[in-house]
KEGU-161574 format. One line per 8 residues: number of its first residue (from 1); their letters; for each residue x, y, z of C-alpha. Coordinates in steps of 0.2 Angstrom, whole numbers, plus 5000, padded with zeros to 4 digits. Layout:
BEGIN
NUM = A = X Y Z | ...
END
This chain:
BEGIN
1 = MAEDTNTV = 5174 5117 5057 | 5176 5098 5061 | 5164 5100 5076 | 5150 5107 5064 | 5153 5092 5052 | 5151 5079 5066 | 5135 5088 5072 | 5128 5087 5054
9 = ETNKMKID = 5132 5069 5053 | 5125 5065 5070 | 5109 5073 5065 | 5108 5064 5049 | 5110 5047 5058 | 5096 5052 5070 | 5084 5056 5056 | 5089 5040 5046
17 = ESALEVIQ = 5086 5029 5062 | 5069 5037 5066 | 5063 5035 5048 | 5069 5017 5048 | 5060 5013 5065 | 5044 5020 5058 | 5045 5009 5042 | 5049 4994 5053
25 = QNMKEFLQ = 5034 4997 5064 | 5023 4999 5048 | 5030 4983 5040 | 5026 4973 5056 | 5008 4979 5056 | 5005 4975 5037 | 5013 4958 5039 | 5001 4954 5054
33 = AGSVEAVY = 4986 4959 5042 | 4991 4944 5031 | 4992 4932 5045 | 4983 4915 5047 | 4971 4923 5059 | 4966 4936 5047 | 4963 4924 5033 | 4954 4910 5043
41 = GKPIKQAD = 4941 4915 5056 | 4937 4905 5072 | 4930 4888 5069 | 4911 4887 5073 | 4906 4870 5079 | 4888 4864 5078 | 4885 4846 5083 | 4897 4835 5072
49 = TVIIPTAE = 4899 4850 5059 | 4913 4862 5060 | 4912 4878 5049 | 4928 4889 5046 | 4925 4906 5037 | 4939 4912 5026 | 4944 4929 5019 | 4954 4936 5005
57 = VLSVMGFG = 4966 4949 5011 | 4975 4961 5000 | 4989 4972 5008 | 4997 4986 4998 | 5010 4998 5004 | 5024 5010 4999 | 5037 5020 5008 | 5050 5033 5004
65 = VGSGYGRG = 5064 5042 5014 | 5075 5056 5009 | 5088 5067 5016 | 5099 5081 5010 | 5114 5090 5017 | 5123 5105 5010 | 5119 5124 5011 | 5105 5128 5022
73 = PSIAKENE = 5100 5139 5037 | 5105 5127 5051 | 5124 5130 5054 | 5131 5148 5051 | 5150 5151 5048 | 5161 5164 5040 | 5170 5161 5024 | 5187 5168 5020
81 = EGENESEG = 5180 5185 5014 | 5171 5187 5031 | 5154 5183 5023 | 5141 5172 5033 | 5138 5155 5025 | 5127 5142 5031 | 5127 5123 5030 | 5113 5113 5035
89 = GGGGGGGG = 5102 5098 5031 | 5086 5090 5032 | 5077 5074 5029 | 5060 5066 5029 | 5050 5052 5024 | 5032 5046 5020 | 5022 5031 5017 | 5005 5024 5016
97 = GRILSRPA = 4995 5008 5012 | 4979 5000 5012 | 4972 4983 5018 | 4957 4976 5010 | 4948 4960 5015 | 4932 4951 5009 | 4924 4935 5013 | 4930 4922 5001
105 = AVIIATPD = 4923 4905 5006 | 4917 4894 5020 | 4925 4877 5024 | 4912 4864 5030 | 4919 4849 5039 | 4907 4834 5044 | 4912 4817 5049 | 4908 4811 5031
113 = EVRVEPIM = 4916 4825 5021 | 4925 4841 5020 | 4920 4854 5007 | 4923 4872 5002 | 4908 4883 4998 | 4913 4899 4989 | 4904 4915 4993 | 4897 4924 4978
121 = DLTKIGLA = 4900 4943 4979 | 4886 4949 4968 | 4892 4967 4970 | 4909 4963 4962 | 4900 4953 4948 | 4888 4967 4944 | 4902 4980 4944 | 4912 4969 4932
129 = ALTAGGFV = 4897 4967 4921 | 4894 4986 4920 | 4913 4989 4917 | 4913 4977 4902 | 4896 4984 4895 | 4904 5001 4896 | 4919 4996 4886 | 4908 4987 4873
137 = LGMFFRML = 4897 5002 4871 | 4912 5014 4870 | 4920 5003 4856 | 4903 5002 4847 | 4901 5021 4846 | 4920 5022 4841 | 4917 5010 4827 | 4901 5020 4821
145 = SAKSALKD = 4910 5037 4821 | 4925 5029 4812 | 4913 5022 4799 | 4904 5039 4796 | 4921 5047 4795 | 4926 5035 4781 | 4910 5039 4771 | 4915 5058 4771
153 = I = 4931 5054 4762
END
């Protein structure tokens, strides 16, 4: 009986350690995504001018780990009435994430000055305008339907 309990505890520790290793490896990869090298590109030198591209990096992730131990099919033993009982356990984990990056600006350094030129993302501006326009139209039609409902009263 004590041996079965020790086996279950040992298996539980193995599952927990392997899940922790996976999470640690993924954390390292996500932290590298936000490193200086990911945000600032290689400097480009042309005569006396140095140009450094920059990017905006967004990293989102989530993880979950769980385990359960109790009655299950893995370890069979007989109870006092001679019936087979089983104890077992299991565990698992999961996670996911996404890394997004986009050009943000260019740093231009000359002997006379250093300036930052932002990069305009016309797609992002267009999508924001369409979204705002959709909300305005939705509210306009909602106000019209509310006004006609009040006339019926």
